VOVO-282035 format. One record per atom (N, C-alpha, C, O): residue number from 1; residue in three letters; atom name; x, y, z. Coordinates in steps of 0.1 Angstrom, whole numbers. Example, Ala and Ser with C-alpha at 12.3 -4.5 7.8 and 13.67 -1.06 7.14 Angstrom:
2
  nr rest atom    px    py    pz
   1  ALA    N   132   -57    78
   1  ALA   CA   123   -45    78
   1  ALA    C   132   -33    78
   1  ALA    O   142   -33    85
   2  SER    N   128   -22    71
   2  SER   CA   137   -11    71
   2  SER    C   129     0    79
   2  SER    O   134    11    80
This chain:
178
  nr rest atom    px    py    pz
   1  MET    N  1515  1868   822
   1  MET   CA  1510  1855   812
   1  MET    C  1507  1859   801
   1  MET    O  1500  1869   801
   2  THR    N  1511  1854   787
   2  THR   CA  1507  1854   775
   2  THR    C  1497  1847   772
   2  THR    O  1498  1835   773
   3  ALA    N  1487  1852   768
   3  ALA   CA  1475  1843   761
   3  ALA    C  1479  1840   748
   3  ALA    O  1486  1847   741
   4  SER    N  1474  1827   745
   4  SER   CA  1476  1824   730
   4  SER    C  1463  1826   723
   4  SER    O  1453  1829   729
   5  ALA    N  1464  1825   711
   5  ALA   CA  1453  1827   700
   5  ALA    C  1442  1813   702
   5  ALA    O  1430  1813   699
   6  ALA    N  1449  1805   706
   6  ALA   CA  1441  1788   704
   6  ALA    C  1432  1791   718
   6  ALA    O  1421  1786   718
   7  MET    N  1434  1796   728
   7  MET   CA  1430  1798   740
   7  MET    C  1419  1808   740
   7  MET    O  1409  1807   746
   8  MET    N  1423  1820   732
   8  MET   CA  1411  1827   728
   8  MET    C  1399  1823   720
   8  MET    O  1387  1828   722
   9  ARG    N  1402  1813   712
   9  ARG   CA  1393  1807   704
   9  ARG    C  1383  1800   714
   9  ARG    O  1371  1802   715
  10  ALA    N  1390  1791   723
  10  ALA   CA  1382  1783   730
  10  ALA    C  1374  1792   741
  10  ALA    O  1363  1788   743
  11  PHE    N  1377  1802   746
  11  PHE   CA  1370  1810   754
  11  PHE    C  1360  1816   747
  11  PHE    O  1349  1816   753
  12  ALA    N  1361  1822   736
  12  ALA   CA  1353  1827   726
  12  ALA    C  1339  1815   725
  12  ALA    O  1327  1819   726
  13  ARG    N  1343  1804   723
  13  ARG   CA  1333  1794   720
  13  ARG    C  1324  1791   732
  13  ARG    O  1312  1790   732
  14  ASN    N  1333  1789   745
  14  ASN   CA  1327  1785   758
  14  ASN    C  1318  1800   763
  14  ASN    O  1308  1800   769
  15  ASN    N  1321  1808   760
  15  ASN   CA  1313  1822   763
  15  ASN    C  1300  1822   755
  15  ASN    O  1289  1825   760
  16  ALA    N  1300  1819   742
  16  ALA   CA  1289  1818   732
  16  ALA    C  1280  1807   739
  16  ALA    O  1269  1811   742
  17  TRP    N  1283  1794   742
  17  TRP   CA  1277  1784   749
  17  TRP    C  1271  1789   761
  17  TRP    O  1258  1790   762
  18  SER    N  1280  1793   771
  18  SER   CA  1273  1800   784
  18  SER    C  1261  1808   780
  18  SER    O  1250  1805   783
  19  ASN    N  1265  1820   773
  19  ASN   CA  1253  1830   770
  19  ASN    C  1241  1822   764
  19  ASN    O  1230  1824   769
  20  HIS    N  1241  1814   754
  20  HIS   CA  1230  1807   749
  20  HIS    C  1223  1799   759
  20  HIS    O  1211  1799   759
  21  ARG    N  1231  1791   769
  21  ARG   CA  1223  1785   779
  21  ARG    C  1215  1795   788
  21  ARG    O  1204  1792   794
  22  LEU    N  1221  1805   788
  22  LEU   CA  1215  1817   800
  22  LEU    C  1204  1824   792
  22  LEU    O  1196  1831   798
  23  LEU    N  1204  1824   777
  23  LEU   CA  1194  1831   772
  23  LEU    C  1181  1822   770
  23  LEU    O  1169  1825   770
  24  GLU    N  1186  1811   769
  24  GLU   CA  1174  1802   768
  24  GLU    C  1167  1801   780
  24  GLU    O  1155  1801   779
  25  ALA    N  1172  1800   793
  25  ALA   CA  1164  1801   804
  25  ALA    C  1159  1812   806
  25  ALA    O  1148  1812   810
  26  CYS    N  1163  1824   804
  26  CYS   CA  1156  1837   806
  26  CYS    C  1146  1838   798
  26  CYS    O  1135  1842   804
  27  GLY    N  1145  1835   784
  27  GLY   CA  1136  1834   776
  27  GLY    C  1123  1825   778
  27  GLY    O  1113  1824   770
  28  ARG    N  1124  1820   790
  28  ARG   CA  1111  1815   795
  28  ARG    C  1104  1820   803
  28  ARG    O  1094  1816   808
  29  LEU    N  1113  1835   808
  29  LEU   CA  1103  1841   816
  29  LEU    C  1096  1852   810
  29  LEU    O  1102  1855   799
  30  SER    N  1084  1861   813
  30  SER   CA  1078  1868   810
  30  SER    C  1086  1883   809
  30  SER    O  1096  1884   816
  31  ALA    N  1083  1894   801
  31  ALA   CA  1087  1904   801
  31  ALA    C  1087  1911   815
  31  ALA    O  1097  1917   820
  32  ASP    N  1075  1909   822
  32  ASP   CA  1076  1915   835
  32  ASP    C  1085  1909   844
  32  ASP    O  1090  1917   852
  33  ALA    N  1088  1894   843
  33  ALA   CA  1098  1890   851
  33  ALA    C  1108  1896   849
  33  ALA    O  1114  1901   859
  34  LEU    N  1115  1897   837
  34  LEU   CA  1129  1901   832
  34  LEU    C  1129  1914   837
  34  LEU    O  1140  1917   842
  35  ALA    N  1119  1924   837
  35  ALA   CA  1123  1938   840
  35  ALA    C  1119  1938   857
  35  ALA    O  1121  1949   863
  36  ALA    N  1116  1929   864
  36  ALA   CA  1113  1929   877
  36  ALA    C  1124  1931   885
  36  ALA    O  1134  1924   885
  37  PRO    N  1124  1942   895
  37  PRO   CA  1134  1943   905
  37  PRO    C  1140  1932   911
  37  PRO    O  1133  1924   918
  38  ARG    N  1154  1930   910
  38  ARG   CA  1160  1922   918
  38  ARG    C  1172  1927   923
  38  ARG    O  1176  1938   921
  39  THR    N  1179  1916   932
  39  THR   CA  1192  1921   939
  39  THR    C  1202  1919   927
  39  THR    O  1203  1909   920
  40  GLY    N  1210  1930   927
  40  GLY   CA  1222  1929   915
  40  GLY    C  1229  1941   912
  40  GLY    O  1223  1952   914
  41  PHE    N  1238  1941   908
  41  PHE   CA  1245  1956   906
  41  PHE    C  1238  1964   896
  41  PHE    O  1238  1976   897
  42  PHE    N  1232  1956   885
  42  PHE   CA  1218  1961   876
  42  PHE    C  1205  1956   884
  42  PHE    O  1205  1945   887
  43  PRO    N  1197  1964   886
  43  PRO   CA  1185  1958   894
  43  PRO    C  1173  1951   886
  43  PRO    O  1162  1953   889
  44  SER    N  1176  1943   875
  44  SER   CA  1167  1936   869
  44  SER    C  1177  1925   859
  44  SER    O  1189  1928   857
  45  ILE    N  1170  1914   855
  45  ILE   CA  1176  1904   845
  45  ILE    C  1178  1912   835
  45  ILE    O  1189  1913   830
  46  ARG    N  1168  1920   828
  46  ARG   CA  1170  1926   816
  46  ARG    C  1180  1938   815
  46  ARG    O  1186  1942   804
  47  LEU    N  1181  1944   827
  47  LEU   CA  1191  1955   826
  47  LEU    C  1207  1949   826
  47  LEU    O  1216  1955   819
  48  THR    N  1208  1939   832
  48  THR   CA  1221  1930   834
  48  THR    C  1224  1925   821
  48  THR    O  1236  1926   818
  49  LEU    N  1215  1918   812
  49  LEU   CA  1216  1913   800
  49  LEU    C  1218  1925   790
  49  LEU    O  1224  1922   780
  50  ASP    N  1214  1938   792
  50  ASP   CA  1213  1948   785
  50  ASP    C  1229  1953   784
  50  ASP    O  1234  1957   773
  51  HIS    N  1236  1953   797
  51  HIS   CA  1247  1957   801
  51  HIS    C  1258  1947   797
  51  HIS    O  1269  1952   793
  52  ILE    N  1255  1934   798
  52  ILE   CA  1265  1924   792
  52  ILE    C  1266  1927   775
  52  ILE    O  1277  1928   769
  53  LEU    N  1255  1928   770
  53  LEU   CA  1257  1932   756
  53  LEU    C  1263  1946   751
  53  LEU    O  1271  1946   741
  54  GLY    N  1260  1955   756
  54  GLY   CA  1264  1970   755
  54  GLY    C  1280  1968   757
  54  GLY    O  1288  1974   750
  55  VAL    N  1284  1962   767
  55  VAL   CA  1299  1959   770
  55  VAL    C  1308  1949   760
  55  VAL    O  1320  1951   758
  56  ASP    N  1301  1940   756
  56  ASP   CA  1306  1931   741
  56  ASP    C  1307  1942   733
  56  ASP    O  1318  1944   728
  57  ARG    N  1298  1950   728
  57  ARG   CA  1298  1956   719
  57  ARG    C  1311  1967   719
  57  ARG    O  1319  1968   710
  58  PHE    N  1311  1975   730
  58  PHE   CA  1320  1983   733
  58  PHE    C  1336  1976   729
  58  PHE    O  1343  1981   720
  59  TYR    N  1340  1966   736
  59  TYR   CA  1352  1962   734
  59  TYR    C  1355  1953   722
  59  TYR    O  1367  1951   719
  60  LEU    N  1343  1948   714
  60  LEU   CA  1347  1943   701
  60  LEU    C  1349  1954   693
  60  LEU    O  1360  1954   686
  61  ASP    N  1341  1965   692
  61  ASP   CA  1342  1977   686
  61  ASP    C  1357  1982   686
  61  ASP    O  1362  1987   676
  62  ALA    N  1363  1981   698
  62  ALA   CA  1379  1986   702
  62  ALA    C  1387  1975   694
  62  ALA    O  1396  1979   687
  63  LEU    N  1383  1962   696
  63  LEU   CA  1394  1951   689
  63  LEU    C  1393  1953   674
  63  LEU    O  1402  1952   665
  64  GLU    N  1381  1956   671
  64  GLU   CA  1382  1956   654
  64  GLU    C  1384  1970   649
  64  GLU    O  1380  1971   637
  65  GLY    N  1389  1980   653
  65  GLY   CA  1391  1992   652
  65  GLY    C  1379  1999   646
  65  GLY    O  1382  2007   637
  66  ARG    N  1365  1998   651
  66  ARG   CA  1356  2005   645
  66  ARG    C  1346  2009   656
  66  ARG    O  1347  2005   668
  67  ARG    N  1337  2017   651
  67  ARG   CA  1326  2023   660
  67  ARG    C  1312  2018   657
  67  ARG    O  1309  2022   646
  68  THR    N  1304  2011   663
  68  THR   CA  1290  2008   659
  68  THR    C  1281  2017   668
  68  THR    O  1286  2020   679
  69  ALA    N  1271  2021   664
  69  ALA   CA  1261  2028   670
  69  ALA    C  1253  2019   679
  69  ALA    O  1249  2009   675
  70  ALA    N  1251  2023   691
  70  ALA   CA  1241  2016   700
  70  ALA    C  1229  2016   697
  70  ALA    O  1224  2027   695
  71  ALA    N  1220  2004   696
  71  ALA   CA  1206  2003   691
  71  ALA    C  1197  2000   703
  71  ALA    O  1201  1991   711
  72  GLU    N  1186  2006   704
  72  GLU   CA  1178  2001   715
  72  GLU    C  1171  1990   711
  72  GLU    O  1167  1989   700
  73  LEU    N  1170  1981   719
  73  LEU   CA  1164  1966   715
  73  LEU    C  1149  1966   725
  73  LEU    O  1147  1966   737
  74  PRO    N  1140  1965   714
  74  PRO   CA  1125  1964   720
  74  PRO    C  1122  1956   728
  74  PRO    O  1113  1959   737
  75  ASP    N  1128  1943   728
  75  ASP   CA  1122  1933   736
  75  ASP    C  1133  1922   737
  75  ASP    O  1143  1923   731
  76  PHE    N  1128  1912   746
  76  PHE   CA  1139  1901   749
  76  PHE    C  1146  1894   737
  76  PHE    O  1158  1892   737
  77  THR    N  1135  1890   727
  77  THR   CA  1141  1885   714
  77  THR    C  1150  1893   709
  77  THR    O  1161  1889   708
  78  ALA    N  1147  1905   705
  78  ALA   CA  1159  1914   700
  78  ALA    C  1171  1912   705
  78  ALA    O  1181  1908   699
  79  LEU    N  1171  1914   721
  79  LEU   CA  1183  1913   729
  79  LEU    C  1190  1901   726
  79  LEU    O  1201  1902   722
  80  ALA    N  1184  1888   728
  80  ALA   CA  1188  1877   724
  80  ALA    C  1195  1874   714
  80  ALA    O  1206  1868   715
  81  GLU    N  1188  1879   702
  81  GLU   CA  1193  1876   689
  81  GLU    C  1207  1889   687
  81  GLU    O  1216  1886   679
  82  ALA    N  1207  1900   693
  82  ALA   CA  1219  1908   693
  82  ALA    C  1230  1901   702
  82  ALA    O  1242  1902   699
  83  GLN    N  1227  1895   709
  83  GLN   CA  1240  1888   719
  83  GLN    C  1244  1875   710
  83  GLN    O  1256  1872   710
  84  ARG    N  1234  1869   704
  84  ARG   CA  1241  1861   696
  84  ARG    C  1250  1863   685
  84  ARG    O  1260  1857   681
  85  VAL    N  1245  1874   679
  85  VAL   CA  1252  1883   669
  85  VAL    C  1267  1884   674
  85  VAL    O  1276  1878   668
  86  SER    N  1269  1892   687
  86  SER   CA  1278  1894   690
  86  SER    C  1288  1885   694
  86  SER    O  1300  1886   693
  87  ASP    N  1281  1874   700
  87  ASP   CA  1289  1863   704
  87  ASP    C  1297  1858   691
  87  ASP    O  1310  1857   690
  88  ARG    N  1289  1854   679
  88  ARG   CA  1294  1850   667
  88  ARG    C  1307  1859   661
  88  ARG    O  1316  1854   654
  89  ARG    N  1305  1873   665
  89  ARG   CA  1314  1883   661
  89  ARG    C  1327  1878   668
  89  ARG    O  1338  1876   662
  90  LEU    N  1327  1877   680
  90  LEU   CA  1337  1875   691
  90  LEU    C  1344  1863   685
  90  LEU    O  1357  1863   685
  91  ILE    N  1337  1854   679
  91  ILE   CA  1342  1839   677
  91  ILE    C  1352  1842   664
  91  ILE    O  1363  1838   661
  92  ALA    N  1343  1850   656
  92  ALA   CA  1352  1853   644
  92  ALA    C  1363  1859   645
  92  ALA    O  1374  1855   639
  93  PHE    N  1363  1870   654
  93  PHE   CA  1373  1879   657
  93  PHE    C  1387  1869   663
  93  PHE    O  1398  1869   658
  94  CYS    N  1382  1860   674
  94  CYS   CA  1393  1850   678
  94  CYS    C  1397  1842   667
  94  CYS    O  1409  1841   665
  95  ASP    N  1389  1835   659
  95  ASP   CA  1392  1825   650
  95  ASP    C  1403  1831   640
  95  ASP    O  1411  1824   635
  96  ALA    N  1403  1844   637
  96  ALA   CA  1412  1851   629
  96  ALA    C  1425  1857   636
  96  ALA    O  1435  1863   631
  97  LEU    N  1423  1855   648
  97  LEU   CA  1435  1860   657
  97  LEU    C  1449  1851   653
  97  LEU    O  1448  1840   650
  98  ASP    N  1459  1858   655
  98  ASP   CA  1471  1849   657
  98  ASP    C  1480  1854   670
  98  ASP    O  1477  1863   678
  99  GLU    N  1490  1847   670
  99  GLU   CA  1499  1854   681
  99  GLU    C  1505  1868   680
  99  GLU    O  1508  1874   691
 100  ALA    N  1507  1873   669
 100  ALA   CA  1507  1886   669
 100  ALA    C  1497  1895   671
 100  ALA    O  1499  1907   674
 101  GLY    N  1486  1889   668
 101  GLY   CA  1475  1897   670
 101  GLY    C  1472  1900   686
 101  GLY    O  1467  1910   691
 102  ILE    N  1475  1887   693
 102  ILE   CA  1472  1888   708
 102  ILE    C  1479  1902   715
 102  ILE    O  1473  1909   722
 103  GLU    N  1494  1905   712
 103  GLU   CA  1500  1913   715
 103  GLU    C  1494  1928   711
 103  GLU    O  1496  1938   718
 104  ALA    N  1488  1927   697
 104  ALA   CA  1485  1940   692
 104  ALA    C  1480  1951   701
 104  ALA    O  1475  1948   712
 105  GLU    N  1481  1964   697
 105  GLU   CA  1477  1976   707
 105  GLU    C  1461  1977   704
 105  GLU    O  1457  1975   692
 106  VAL    N  1453  1980   714
 106  VAL   CA  1439  1982   712
 106  VAL    C  1436  1996   721
 106  VAL    O  1437  1997   733
 107  THR    N  1431  2005   711
 107  THR   CA  1426  2018   719
 107  THR    C  1412  2018   724
 107  THR    O  1402  2017   717
 108  LEU    N  1412  2019   736
 108  LEU   CA  1398  2019   742
 108  LEU    C  1394  2034   745
 108  LEU    O  1398  2040   755
 109  ALA    N  1385  2039   737
 109  ALA   CA  1379  2051   739
 109  ALA    C  1367  2053   745
 109  ALA    O  1357  2049   741
 110  ARG    N  1369  2059   758
 110  ARG   CA  1358  2058   768
 110  ARG    C  1347  2071   764
 110  ARG    O  1350  2081   758
 111  ALA    N  1335  2069   768
 111  ALA   CA  1325  2078   764
 111  ALA    C  1329  2092   771
 111  ALA    O  1327  2103   766
 112  ASP    N  1335  2093   783
 112  ASP   CA  1339  2106   788
 112  ASP    C  1353  2113   784
 112  ASP    O  1359  2122   790
 113  GLY    N  1357  2106   772
 113  GLY   CA  1369  2111   764
 113  GLY    C  1379  2107   768
 113  GLY    O  1389  2111   761
 114  ARG    N  1384  2098   779
 114  ARG   CA  1394  2093   782
 114  ARG    C  1400  2080   773
 114  ARG    O  1391  2071   770
 115  ARG    N  1412  2079   769
 115  ARG   CA  1416  2067   759
 115  ARG    C  1427  2062   766
 115  ARG    O  1436  2068   772
 116  SER    N  1426  2048   764
 116  SER   CA  1437  2040   770
 116  SER    C  1444  2032   759
 116  SER    O  1438  2032   748
 117  VAL    N  1454  2027   760
 117  VAL   CA  1459  2015   749
 117  VAL    C  1463  2006   758
 117  VAL    O  1471  2007   767
 118  GLU    N  1456  1992   752
 118  GLU   CA  1459  1979   761
 118  GLU    C  1463  1968   749
 118  GLU    O  1462  1970   737
 119  ARG    N  1467  1959   752
 119  ARG   CA  1469  1946   745
 119  ARG    C  1457  1939   739
 119  ARG    O  1449  1937   747
 120  ALA    N  1455  1936   729
 120  ALA   CA  1444  1927   724
 120  ALA    C  1443  1915   736
 120  ALA    O  1432  1916   742
 121  GLY    N  1450  1906   739
 121  GLY   CA  1449  1897   748
 121  GLY    C  1442  1902   761
 121  GLY    O  1431  1898   764
 122  ALA    N  1447  1909   767
 122  ALA   CA  1441  1915   778
 122  ALA    C  1429  1921   777
 122  ALA    O  1421  1921   786
 123  VAL    N  1426  1926   765
 123  VAL   CA  1412  1931   764
 123  VAL    C  1402  1921   762
 123  VAL    O  1390  1923   763
 124  LEU    N  1408  1909   757
 124  LEU   CA  1398  1898   756
 124  LEU    C  1395  1891   767
 124  LEU    O  1384  1886   770
 125  MET    N  1405  1890   775
 125  MET   CA  1406  1883   786
 125  MET    C  1395  1894   797
 125  MET    O  1386  1889   804
 126  HIS    N  1398  1903   796
 126  HIS   CA  1389  1913   805
 126  HIS    C  1373  1910   800
 126  HIS    O  1364  1907   808
 127  LEU    N  1372  1910   788
 127  LEU   CA  1358  1909   781
 127  LEU    C  1354  1893   787
 127  LEU    O  1342  1890   789
 128  PHE    N  1361  1886   789
 128  PHE   CA  1354  1872   791
 128  PHE    C  1350  1874   807
 128  PHE    O  1339  1872   812
 129  VAL    N  1362  1878   815
 129  VAL   CA  1357  1876   829
 129  VAL    C  1345  1887   832
 129  VAL    O  1338  1885   842
 130  HIS    N  1343  1898   823
 130  HIS   CA  1332  1904   826
 130  HIS    C  1319  1896   824
 130  HIS    O  1310  1895   832
 131  GLN    N  1319  1892   811
 131  GLN   CA  1309  1881   808
 131  GLN    C  1304  1870   819
 131  GLN    O  1292  1867   820
 132  ILE    N  1315  1865   825
 132  ILE   CA  1314  1856   836
 132  ILE    C  1308  1862   847
 132  ILE    O  1299  1857   853
 133  HIS    N  1313  1875   851
 133  HIS   CA  1307  1881   864
 133  HIS    C  1293  1883   863
 133  HIS    O  1286  1880   873
 134  HIS    N  1288  1890   850
 134  HIS   CA  1275  1894   851
 134  HIS    C  1267  1883   847
 134  HIS    O  1255  1884   849
 135  ARG    N  1271  1871   843
 135  ARG   CA  1262  1860   837
 135  ARG    C  1259  1855   852
 135  ARG    O  1247  1851   854
 136  GLY    N  1270  1855   861
 136  GLY   CA  1266  1848   875
 136  GLY    C  1258  1858   883
 136  GLY    O  1255  1853   894
 137  GLN    N  1255  1872   880
 137  GLN   CA  1245  1878   886
 137  GLN    C  1231  1877   880
 137  GLN    O  1220  1879   886
 138  VAL    N  1230  1873   868
 138  VAL   CA  1217  1867   862
 138  VAL    C  1213  1853   867
 138  VAL    O  1202  1850   868
 139  HIS    N  1221  1847   870
 139  HIS   CA  1221  1833   874
 139  HIS    C  1214  1834   886
 139  HIS    O  1203  1829   888
 140  ALA    N  1221  1841   895
 140  ALA   CA  1217  1844   908
 140  ALA    C  1201  1849   909
 140  ALA    O  1193  1844   918
 141  MET    N  1198  1858   899
 141  MET   CA  1183  1864   900
 141  MET    C  1174  1856   895
 141  MET    O  1162  1856   898
 142  LEU    N  1179  1846   885
 142  LEU   CA  1171  1832   882
 142  LEU    C  1165  1827   894
 142  LEU    O  1153  1825   895
 143  SER    N  1175  1824   905
 143  SER   CA  1172  1816   914
 143  SER    C  1161  1822   921
 143  SER    O  1157  1815   931
 144  GLY    N  1155  1834   920
 144  GLY   CA  1145  1840   925
 144  GLY    C  1131  1838   914
 144  GLY    O  1120  1844   917
 145  THR    N  1132  1831   904
 145  THR   CA  1120  1832   896
 145  THR    C  1117  1817   896
 145  THR    O  1122  1809   905
 146  PRO    N  1106  1812   885
 146  PRO   CA  1103  1798   885
 146  PRO    C  1110  1791   876
 146  PRO    O  1107  1779   875
 147  VAL    N  1119  1797   869
 147  VAL   CA  1129  1790   859
 147  VAL    C  1142  1788   868
 147  VAL    O  1148  1797   874
 148  PRO    N  1145  1775   867
 148  PRO   CA  1157  1771   872
 148  PRO    C  1171  1776   864
 148  PRO    O  1172  1775   852
 149  PRO    N  1181  1782   872
 149  PRO   CA  1190  1787   864
 149  PRO    C  1200  1775   857
 149  PRO    O  1203  1765   863
 150  PRO    N  1204  1778   844
 150  PRO   CA  1212  1765   838
 150  PRO    C  1226  1765   845
 150  PRO    O  1230  1774   852
 151  GLN    N  1233  1752   843
 151  GLN   CA  1245  1751   846
 151  GLN    C  1255  1760   838
 151  GLN    O  1255  1760   826
 152  LEU    N  1264  1768   846
 152  LEU   CA  1271  1779   836
 152  LEU    C  1287  1772   841
 152  LEU    O  1297  1776   835
 153  ASP    N  1288  1766   849
 153  ASP   CA  1301  1767   857
 153  ASP    C  1312  1753   853
 153  ASP    O  1319  1747   860
 154  GLU    N  1310  1752   838
 154  GLU   CA  1318  1743   835
 154  GLU    C  1325  1747   820
 154  GLU    O  1319  1755   813
 155  PHE    N  1335  1741   816
 155  PHE   CA  1337  1745   800
 155  PHE    C  1335  1735   794
 155  PHE    O  1334  1724   798
 156  LEU    N  1333  1739   781
 156  LEU   CA  1326  1728   772
 156  LEU    C  1338  1719   765
 156  LEU    O  1346  1724   756
 157  LEU    N  1338  1705   770
 157  LEU   CA  1347  1699   768
 157  LEU    C  1342  1689   755
 157  LEU    O  1331  1690   749
 158  ARG    N  1351  1681   752
 158  ARG   CA  1349  1673   736
 158  ARG    C  1340  1663   741
 158  ARG    O  1331  1658   734
 159  GLU    N  1345  1658   757
 159  GLU   CA  1337  1644   762
 159  GLU    C  1323  1647   766
 159  GLU    O  1316  1638   768
 160  ASP    N  1319  1660   766
 160  ASP   CA  1305  1663   769
 160  ASP    C  1296  1666   757
 160  ASP    O  1284  1669   759
 161  ALA    N  1303  1666   745
 161  ALA   CA  1297  1670   734
 161  ALA    C  1282  1662   731
 161  ALA    O  1272  1666   726
 162  ALA    N  1285  1649   734
 162  ALA   CA  1271  1640   732
 162  ALA    C  1260  1645   742
 162  ALA    O  1248  1647   737
 163  ARG    N  1263  1649   756
 163  ARG   CA  1252  1655   763
 163  ARG    C  1250  1669   760
 163  ARG    O  1242  1675   766
 164  ARG    N  1258  1674   750
 164  ARG   CA  1256  1688   748
 164  ARG    C  1249  1692   734
 164  ARG    O  1248  1703   730
 165  ALA    N  1245  1678   728
 165  ALA   CA  1239  1681   717
 165  ALA    C  1230  1689   710
 165  ALA    O  1231  1692   698
 166  ALA    N  1221  1692   720
 166  ALA   CA  1210  1701   714
 166  ALA    C  1217  1715   718
 166  ALA    O  1211  1725   712
 167  ASP    N  1226  1718   725
 167  ASP   CA  1233  1732   724
 167  ASP    C  1240  1734   713
 167  ASP    O  1240  1745   706
 168  LEU    N  1248  1722   709
 168  LEU   CA  1257  1725   702
 168  LEU    C  1251  1728   686
 168  LEU    O  1255  1736   677
 169  ALA    N  1239  1718   685
 169  ALA   CA  1229  1722   671
 169  ALA    C  1227  1735   672
 169  ALA    O  1233  1742   663
 170  ALA    N  1219  1740   683
 170  ALA   CA  1214  1753   684
 170  ALA    C  1224  1764   680
 170  ALA    O  1221  1772   672
 171  LEU    N  1237  1764   685
 171  LEU   CA  1248  1773   682
 171  LEU    C  1254  1769   665
 171  LEU    O  1264  1775   660
 172  GLY    N  1248  1759   659
 172  GLY   CA  1255  1757   645
 172  GLY    C  1266  1748   646
 172  GLY    O  1270  1745   635
 173  TRP    N  1272  1744   657
 173  TRP   CA  1284  1736   658
 173  TRP    C  1283  1722   655
 173  TRP    O  1272  1718   656
 174  ASP    N  1292  1714   651
 174  ASP   CA  1291  1700   651
 174  ASP    C  1300  1694   662
 174  ASP    O  1299  1682   664
 175  HIS    N  1308  1702   669
 175  HIS   CA  1316  1697   680
 175  HIS    C  1321  1712   687
 175  HIS    O  1322  1722   681
 176  PRO    N  1324  1708   702
 176  PRO   CA  1327  1720   709
 176  PRO    C  1339  1730   701
 176  PRO    O  1340  1742   703
 177  ASP    N  1344  1725   693
 177  ASP   CA  1356  1736   688
 177  ASP    C  1350  1742   677
 177  ASP    O  1357  1749   669
 178  GLY    N  1335  1741   675
 178  GLY   CA  1330  1749   665
 178  GLY    C  1330  1742   653
 178  GLY    O  1326  1747   643
């Protein structure tokens, strides 16, 4: 399957919207509730959100051909803002992507010294699937809190724009395409 640049732009926006909805829900929890032990690959909501952001940064750095230093985030507010910055960065990368860029080679340099070369389109799809997977874990963890998990199982369609007006405004978008 060959991914298209238009598809990547749509996935990047839907990714940002889903992160927005999840972070809004998590933001209603106390620091203790975010850090509380829960069932999941990472044993708390906060650790799972940290992982999502860290992996985003790793793959975005590889896609952009740069290396940024990981920063400790002191609280949920800083984490949420860093995720929003990462989401905007991913959207900007995908907005600038053309069909040749989808096929461009990307070097993934792992912390253990391993290096692999992948197509940008495959790296992006991997990143989106990774996000979906771990957002699902946070969603399940939220079920054990007083905060109801937000709906994340839809793609942002134009026909939903009126119902999603508050989300679109919070993201700075006039419509689902940005």
